[in-house]
N, C-alpha and C positions, 0 to 999 in steps of 0.2 A: 280500193285501198281502205284499210281499217287502222285503228289507232296503234295496235302492236306493230303492224308493218311500217307505219310512219315513224315510230320510235327508232326503228333499226335502219330505215332507209329514207331519212328526211330529204336527201338530195333528189329523190324521185318526185316530190310533190309538184314542182313546176311542170313536169311532163304530163302528169295526170290532169292538171288544170288546162294545159294547152290542148290536150285531146278531149277535153270536156268529159272526163271520166268521173268528175266529182261535181256535185251540185254546188253552185256558188251564188250567194245572194248578197248584193251590196247592202251595207249598213253604215250608219253614221260613224265617223272615225276621227273627227277633229279637223284642224286647219291645214295639216301638213301632208298626211298620207291618205291613200284610198284604202278603205276597210271593207272586208267581206266576211260573211259567215259561210264556212264550208261544212257540208253534211257528208260524213263518211259512210261506208257500207255497213259498218256495225252500229250505226245510229249516233255515234259521237259527233260533236260539233267542234269546230275550231274557229278562232278569231284570227284573221290574217290581215297584214298590212303590206301594202306595196307602194312604191314611189309613183306619183301620178303620171309622170312622163320621163322617158329616158332612164338613166341609171341613178340611183341614190349616191350620195357621197360615200367614199370608201369607209367601210366599217360601220355604216350607219345603223343597220339592224343588229350587227354583232354587239355594238355598244349598248343598245337597249336590252338585248338578251343578257349581257353580262350584269347590267344593273338589276334586272329582275331577279336573276339567280342569286345575286348578292343579298338583296333584300329578303328574298325567300329563305335564304340559308339562316337567317336570324330566328326562324321558326316562331314568329310572333304575329305579325299582321298577315292576312291572306294576300297572296300575290299570284297571278296566273303562272302556271307552269309553261316553260318554253319547250315546244315540240320541234321546231325547226327555225334556225337562224341562218338564212342564206344571203348571198349578196343582194338579191332583188326581192326578198320576201321574208317576213317574220310570221310564224304560225304559233299561236298561243292557245292555252286552255280557254274554252268558252265559259263565260260566267253569266248566268241568267240574272237580269235586273230585278231589283226589289224596291222597297221604299226606305227612306231614311227615318229611323225612329230614335228617340232619346236613348234607348238601351244600346242600339248599335253605335251611336255617337260616343257614349261612355266607353264602350269596348274599344272603339277606335283610339280614343285617348290613351287607354292603358296599353294597347298594342303598339302604338306609335312610340311611346316611351320605351318599351322593351326593344324595339328595333334600334332606336337611337343609342340605347345603352350597349348594344352589341359592338358599337365602336368602329373605328377605322384606324389603320396604321398611320395615316397622315391626312392632311387636307389634300383634296384632289383624289385621283384614282389611278390604277394601273392600266386603264383602258382609255381609248380616245373619247373625247367629250363632245356631246351634242346637247342642245336645248332647243326644242322646236326645230326649225330648219337650219339653225345656225350652229357652227362649231363652238366648242367651249374648252378652254384650256384646263385640262385635268392633270397637268404635270404635278407629280407628287411633291408636296412641300412640308417640311418639318418646322416651318417658321410659325410666327404668331398669327392668330386668326385675323385680326383687324387688317394688317398689311396685306395678307393673302387675299382677303375678301375685296379690298379696294383694288388690288392689282389684277386679280384674275376674274372677278365676278362683276365689278362695276365699271372700271375704266374701259375695258374693251368695247362694251356695248354703248357706253357714253360716246366713244369715238365714232363707232359705226352710225349711231343716231345723228351725230353732228354732221358727219360726212354726207348723209342721205337727206339732210335738211329737215329731219323729223323734230329736232329741237332747235330753239333759237340760240343765239350767242349768249343771251342773258341766262337761259336755262342751263346751258353748259357751264357757265361761270359759277352759278349757284351750286351745282353738283360738285364741281371741282373744289370749291371751298369746303364742302363737306368731306370730301376725300382727304383733304389736307389735314383735317382734325378728327379723323375717324377714331383715333385712340381715345378721345374724350368720352365716347359713348360706353366704354367698358364692355363687360360681358364676356371677357376672354374665357374660353373653355377648351379642353382637348377635343379633337375631331370626333364627331358622332357619325353614325351610319345614317345618312339622310336620303330621302327621295329626290330632293333637289328641284322639282318642278311641281310642287304639290298645291296647285291652284284647285278650286273645287271641282273642275271638270275632270281631274285625274283621280278622284275618289269615286269608286263604283259601289253604290249601295245595292247589295246583291239579295237574291231571293233566299239565301241561307241566313239572312238576318244580320250579316256582318258587312263592314265596309272594306272593300278590296282596294289596293293601290295599283294603279296602272300608269303607263307612259312615263317612267322615271327618267331623270337625268342624274342618276345616283352617283354619289361620291362622298368622301369624307368632308363634312362641313360642320356648320353650327346648327344645333338642334332648333334654335329659335327661328331659323330660316323656314323650315317646314311649317311651323306653327303660324308664322306671319303670313305665309302664302295661302294658308287655308282661309284667311280672312279676306282675300282679294276677290274682286268682281262679284260682290254680294255675299261672299262667305258661304261655307258649307252649312247645311242645316244643323241646328243644335250646336253651333260652335262653342257656346259657353259650356255645354256638357263635355265636349271634347277636351277643352282646356282644363276644366276642373278635374276631370278624371286623370288627365296627364299629370297635373300638378300634384295629385295625391300619390302617384307612383314615383315620380321623380321631380321634386319641387324645382320650379324655375328660379333663376337668379333674381335678386332685387333689381328693379329697373327694367325688366324685360318689356314692359308695356311701352316705355319710352323708346325702345329700340325696334318696335314693330315696323315703322316706316323705313328704317334703314335696311332691314332684311327684305322688305317688299320692293325696295328700289331695284334690286337685281332683276327680278322678273319683269318689272315695269320697263326698265331700260332694254331688256330683251325684246319687249313688244314694240317699242319705238324703233329699235334696230331692224326688226323683222317685218313689221306691219305698218310703220309710218306714223305720221303726226297725230293720228286720231287718239293716240295714247299719251300725247304730250301733256295734257292737263293732269293726268294721273301722276306722271313723273314729277311735274312741278309741285303738285299738292303734297306729295311725299317729301320732297326736298324742303318745301316751305315749313312743313311740320317739324322737321329736324333742325331748322334754323332757329326756332323759337327758344 
């Protein structure tokens, strides 16, 4: 199998793998899927993702493929090309790793602004939503951002976290009070074209000297969400350069710094919902910052 054949016959890829007709090497792929590097007969490499056991949720890989294609269509930030999106497997363009440099960070800021400016028809998306291993409500909404964010991005994962005992009753009460007054934080904007799960691990600093975006939960959302997520879990290298370059291309609204914790709360609640109470402190710290 070579790349031209794969482009026209993606459905045959599992058969070639089953019969060991393609060299497969396991690689690191995150907390949810099993990842491999495939070496094709023409020397091309692919990055593939499969569900670790059993079948993935319906539309799981199709959703990621749709998000990648949508971000890629903005023709701004580098995004891996999708070669095959099957029920049990996703095959993507292989990207060689490089190092994070200030120049690459500045380029990322400019590119990300261009992607966001490509816009979206509404909040949400026309495809099924997933973030990490969890479903995400992408039902298109023409309403205001604040109420949509509270109802579709915060409340569901707060409820799951509470049900699983990852947050205390006191934690839940603090977040619920924030949701009740979310309009006070301002920052209303039309929907931007966002990555949606842009923690530092989903930025691939590549050998070509640019930062690529991978593993999206893409949808129409608020552009500040992507920027806030870049600061999570230690932050991307040269974060100040990313933000500065972004702000030069598309200036951020007044008060955006005071809203960082609000936007981060989404992904932090996803972590308590999916991975448990070890992320409880981060959720509470964000909520307490917003209470001040």
